[in-house]
N, C-alpha and C positions, 0 to 999 in steps of 0.2 A: 311360697316354695322354700325348701330348706336351704339354709346357706351352704354353699359348696366350698370347701377349702382345699388347698393345695395339698393338705396331709392325706386327704381321702385317695390320692392318686400314689401316694409314696408308702413303700411298706414300712412298717414300724422299725424293722431292724435299720432302715436308713436313718430314721430320726435319732436312734439310740447311738448312731456311729459317733466315734470321736470327731473333734474338730479338725483333725489333720487333714489337710487338703488332698495330699496324695491318696489317702485311703478313700475319701469320698469320690474322688475322679475314677478310682479302681471299681468301687462299688456301683457307680452310675454306668461304668462300661459293661459291667456283668448284667446290669437291668436292661441295657438296649441291644446287647450283643445278639442274643437269641431270636428276640422278635423282629429286629430290624436289620443289624449289620450282617449277620450270616446269611440271611435270604438275599439281600443284595449282593453280597460278594459272590455268592453262588451263581446269580444271574449273570454277573460279570465275568465269571469264569467260563459258563456255557457261551456267552457271546465270543469270548476270546478264543475258545476251542474252535468254534465255528469259522472264525476269521482265519485261524491259523490253517484250517482245513482248506479254505478257499485260496489262500496264499501258496500253501505247498502244491495244490492241485494244478494252480496256475504255471508255477515254476516247473513241475514236472511236465506239463503239456508243452511248455517252451523247449525243454530239453529233449523231448521225443521228436518236436519239429525239426531242431538243429541236427538231432543223430540221423534222421531220416535224409536231410538234405547232404549231410556228409556221406552217409553210406551208399546213396543212390547217385552221388555227385551231380546233385541239381545245382550246378553252378549259374550264374546268371547268364552266361554265354549259351546254355542250353535251353533256358526259358525264354530268352528274348533273342531278337535278331542282333548280332554284332559284327561289324566288318570295319576294318581300320580305314580311316580318312587318308587318302592317298593324293599325291601331286597329280594333276592330269595335265599333260603336255599341251593340250588344245586350249583349256580354258583356265590353265594356271591355278593360281590360289582360289579362283571362285569356287572350287570344289570343297573349300572349308567355309562353314557358316561363320557369320560375324559373331563373336562372343564377347560378352561385357563381363569384367571382372570388377566386383564391387568391394572396397575395403572400408568398412566403417569404422571410425575411431573417435575417441575423446580424451584428450589429455593424457595419452599414454606414451609418454617421453621415452621410456626404457624399450619399446618394442615397436614403435611405428616404422622403422626401417626394415623389420623382419619381413612382414608380408609383402611391402612394396618391392623388397628385392627379389622374394620368391616369385611374385607375380610377374615381373620383368623378365625372369628366366623360364618362364612356361614355353614349351616346345609347341609353338602355334605361328603360323605366318603373321608377320608383324602387323601387315595391312588388314588382317582378320581378327585382329585383337585390339580390345579398347579397355584401358585400365581406368577405373574411376575411383579416386580418393576422396572419400567423404568424411569432411572432418567437422567435429561438433566442438572443437577445442577453442580456448582462448588463450592459453598460456604458451602453447608451443605451436602456434598457427604458422608464424615465420620459418621455423625449423622444417616443418613438413612441406611447405610450400617450395622451399628451396631445394629439399630433396625431390620433389617432383619436377621441378625445372630442370635439375641436374640430370635426371632420367631422360626427360624430353629432348635435351640437348644431344643424347646418344641416338636418336631416331626412334625412341619408344612412344608409341600413342597413348599418352596418359593425360588426365584430365584431374584438376584439383578442384573441388567444390567445398563450400562452405555455408553455413547457416547462420542467421542471427539468433536464433533461439534453439533450445534443446527440446521443443516440443514433441512428444512421442519418442523421444529418445531414440534408441538404435533403428526402431521400426520408423520413425519419422525421419529419420536420416536417410534410410534405403527408399522411402517413398519420394522424399524430395529429389534424391538422385535420378528416378525413373522419369521424372517430368522434363528433362532435357531433350532437345529436339534430337539431338545426335545418337540418343538411345533407341529411336523408334527403328532404326535400321538392324538392330541387334535381335537375334534370334533366341540366345540363351545367356543367362547371367550366372556366373560362379560368384559365390559369396564367402570371404574369408575374414575372420577378424584379425585384428593387427598382429597377434602373436603366432598366426597360423602360417606354416610353410609348406605349401604343396609341392610335391616333386614335379620336376620338368614335364613329364609324361602325363600328367594328371588329366588335362584336357583330352588329350588323345585316347584315354582310356574311358572316360565319361561321355563325352559327346556323342560317339557313334551309337550308344544305346538309344539317346533321345532322337538322332537322327533317322533311325530305322525302325523306331517304335513310337508312332504318333500317339499313342494312349498313355505313354509315360510323361509325367510332369517334373519328376524329381530323381535325381540320382545323388545319393548321400554316401560319402566316404567315411572310414572309420577314423577316429582320432587315436594318434600316437603320442605318448607323453615323453617330451625330452627331459623333463626334470623329476620324473618319477622316483629317483632314488635320492633325492636331496634331503629328504628327512621321513620320519615314520609317518606323519600326517600325508604326505603325497603318496606313499605307498598304499594307505588306506584308501585315498581318493582313487587311486588307479584300480584297486580291486572292485570298487563299486561301479566305476564307469566302464571297466572291460566287461563286467557282467552285463551291463546295459547294452552295449555294442554287440558282445557274442551272442546273447540270447534274445532280448527284447527286440532289437532292431531286425535282426536275421528272422526271427519268428514271424514278426509282422510283414516283413517284405515277402516272405516265403509263402505265407497262407493267404493273407488278404491284400497284398500288394499295398498295404498302408502301415504308416508308422509316423512318429512326430519328427518333423524336421528339426534337426539340431542346432538351426541358427546359423551355422558356418561349415565349411567343408562340404559344400555341396554345390549341385547346379541344377537351376530351375529353367524349365522352358517360359520364357516371357508371356507368350499365349495362355498359359495356364495361370499364371499369377493375375493377368488381366481378366480373365473369364472368372476367376474366383473372387474379384472384387479388390484385388490389389492390396497393398500394406495398408490396413486401417488405423493401427497404431492405437488399438483400444485396450490392450492388455500388456503386461510385462513380459508376455511369452508370445508375442506376435507371430514369430515363426511357427509355433505350434498351432495358433489361430488360422493362419494361411494354409496350412497343411490339412486342418480339418475341413476348411472351406473347399479347398481343392479336391479333397477325397468325397465330399458330398456332391461335387460336380461330375464324379465318375471319373476323375483321373487316378492313375497308378503311379506308385512310387517303387523305387528299386534302391535296395542297399547293397553296396560293394564292400563286403568284410575284408576283401584281400587288397584293397586300395586304402592306405594310410595317409594320414595328413598329420605331419608334426604340430604339435601345440604345447602349451605350457599349463601345469596346474597351479592354483593358488598356493603361495608358500606360508602363508600365514593363516591362523584359525580365523581371524577377524575377516580376512577377504574370504575365506571359504565359506563362513557362516552367511555372509552377505549374499554371496552367489546361490547357497542353498535356500535362502529365503525367498529369493525371486524364483528359482526352479520349482520350489514347492508351492509358493503362494499364486503364482501366475496360473498353473493348470487348474487348481482349484477354482480360482475365479473365473477362468475360461468355461470350466464345467457349469458354473452356476448361469453363464451367459448364453452357451450354445445348445444346452440339453433339448429344449423345446424345438430349436430349429432343426436338430438331427432328427427328432422324432416326427416333425412334419414334412421333412424331406421325402420326395417322390423319385428321386433320379437314383437311388442305391437301393439295394435289397434289405429286407426286414434283418437278415442275419448279420449284414455289415453294421446297420444301426445298433444292433445289440453288442456286437463286438466294440464299437467305438465308445458306446456309453458304459457298458458294464466292464469290460476287460481294459480297454485303453485308458479311461478316465477313472472310474470307481475303484477298480482293484489297484492298478498300478500308480494312480497319481493321488489318491486320497486316502483308501482304506490302509494300504501298506503301511503308511507313515503312522496313522493312528494306532494301527494294532501293534506295530514294534514298539511304540512308546507305552501305551496304556496297558498292554499285557504282560510285557516282560520287565517293565520298570515301575509299573503301579500295582497292578493286580496280582502278579506272581509273588512279589515280596509281602504283600498283605497277607497272603494266606499263611505265612510262617506264624503270624500272631493269632490266627484262628485256626487250630486244628480240626475244628468241625468242618472246615471245607477243603475238600481233597481235589488235587487235579490228578487225572490219570496219567500214567507213565507214557503213554503215547504222545500226550500234550506236553509233557515235561522233558522228555528226551529225544523221542523218534522223530517228531515233526521238527523241533528245532534243529536236530541234527540233519535231517534232509535239507531244510531251506538253507543252513549254513554252508553245508557242503557243496550244493548246487552253486551258491553264490561265489564260491572260491574257484570254480572250472574255468571261469574266464580268465583268471591270472594264476596258473599252476605254480609259477615260481615263488608266489607269496604264500603258499598253503600253510607254511610254518607260522605265518602272522595271524592265523584265523583268531586266536584269542583275543589279541589287540583289536582287531578289525571289529569283532563283536562288541568290544567295550566301546570303541570309537562310534560304530553306528548306533548304539543305544544312546549315546550323548546327542548325537545329531539328530536322532529320532524326536527329542524333545523339541528341538528348533524347527524341525520340518513340520511336526504337529501343530505347533502354534502359528506357523505360516500357513498352513493349510486352512486352519480354522479361520484366520484372517482373510483369506481368499475367498472362502465360502460366504463369509459374512460381508465382505467387501468392506472391511473397517477401514481405519486410517491409513494404515501401512500397505493396503492391497496394491497400490500403484507405485510403491518406492522403487526406485532404480538407482543402484550404487555400482558404478563401474568397477568390475573385479580387477584389482590391482595385479598385474603382471610385471616381473622383474627383468624378464629377457636376460641379457649378459651382465646385468648389474651385479649380481652376487659373485660371478666370476671376476669381474673386473675390481669390485670392492675387495675380493680376496687378495688379489694380486697387490692392490694398493696397501692393504694392512701389512702384508708380508714385508714390504719394503719401509714402511713406516714405523715409528716407535708405537708401542702398544698403548692404547688410551683406554680410560675406563668409560665404558658405555653403560648409560642408563636406558632402560626399556621398561615398558609396561607389560606386565604378564600376560594380559589378552592380546599383545601383538606379537608374541613369539609364534 
C-alpha cells in the first residue's frame, strides 16, 4: 500500500505559506469554514430560532390568559367559594380551624425577628394559631430561643424546635417540624421564610378558600419586595420576579390550577401534604417537588395575585448567584427524577401531563435558560464573523422585542431600565445554564444549598452608625459588591 502522508490532505498553497503563525491560523480557518463551521453554525441558528419561537409563543399564551382573566374579571372569588370566617356566638373560636405557622431558618441573624414578629401579629384567634420556629442554627440559637420565650410570655402559642443536623436543609427542617404530636391537630400550615412579613389579615384571606373548596391543596400569595430600590441589581431582580408572579403563576393557576410552590408565602392543606408523600428532602427545590407530587394526586392550586407578602431580595451579586444556582439546578434535577413518574401517573389527564412535562419543566425551567445564553450570547455574536450565515430580521429584531417587552409588563415602573435588564439577564443566563446542566447530569453541585443572605434592617442601621462615626476606609471584594 502506498504511503499516505499528511501533505496529500493539505493544499499546496498551505505548504508554501509563510511561517507566520497568524497567517497559518487564518488559512486553516478558511479551510474549515465552508465545509464545517458554516453548516454547524447554520444548524445552531435554526435551533435557536425554533427555541425563540417556542419561548415567544409560550409568553404570548400567558399574556392572553392574563388579559382574559383581567377583562372578564375571573377573580379567585368567582372561580372558587369564598366566605369570611366569622366568630360564632355559640361555638366561639371553634369556627376557626387550627392553623400551624412554620418559620424555617438557619443562622439568619439580621432577619430572624421579622417573620416571628409578623406571625405573632396575624389576625387569628390565639388559641387557634400555633407558631413553630424551626431552627437549623448553631451560632444564634440562644438569641432565637430567647425571642420565642419572650413572645410566649405574652400569651402567644409559639414553639421553638431545633435539629442536631442540617440533613435535607430547609425541606428536612419542615419535615422534622411536622413530626411533633401537637401538629396532628392542625388542618393547615402557612410557611414563611425568616425575612417574610405577612400582613395581619393574611390567614383571613387565604384560609376561607381552603375551608370551602376541598379540592384545593395550596393557596400561594405574591411576593412584594421591600428593598427593590436599594440598588440597580435589586431593580433587575424585581423585574424578573414580578414577571414570574404576574404571568407564570397567574396563568398556571387560571388554566390548569397547577403551578410551582414558591417555598414560602403560601398555605398548604396538611392532608394534601401527607397524601402526596410529605416532605421528602430529595432535591434543593423540595417545595416544587411537593407541588408536582400533589398535582399528580389530583390536587388543585390557587394563586392570589392581590395578596402580597413583604420580603427581601438578595443585596449582593454573590448571594443572588447562589440563589439562582439553586433555583435553576433544582428544577432541572427534579425534571430528571420525576419525568417517568409523571408519564406513568394515572390520576391526571394526558393534557395535564403534557403541560407539566413540556410547559412547566422543559420550556420554563430548562430550555429558556439555555436559549437565552447560547442563542444571544454565543450563536448570535458568532454570526458576525461568518457573513455566510444569516439570521432573519424576525429572529434578530421582532422576536427579541416581543419577549423583552412582555417581560417588562410585570414591572411597568422599570420599563426605562429594559436595556440594563437585558444585559443583566444575559449575564445570569450563563450561571443559570451552567446550573441547569449540573442539575440534568446530577453533577457534584447538584445538591448544593447555600442560605441566601438577607440583611433586613442591617443596611439602615449600618448607615445610621456610619453617619455618626468617622469615615473609615473599607476594603471589599469586587464579587461581593
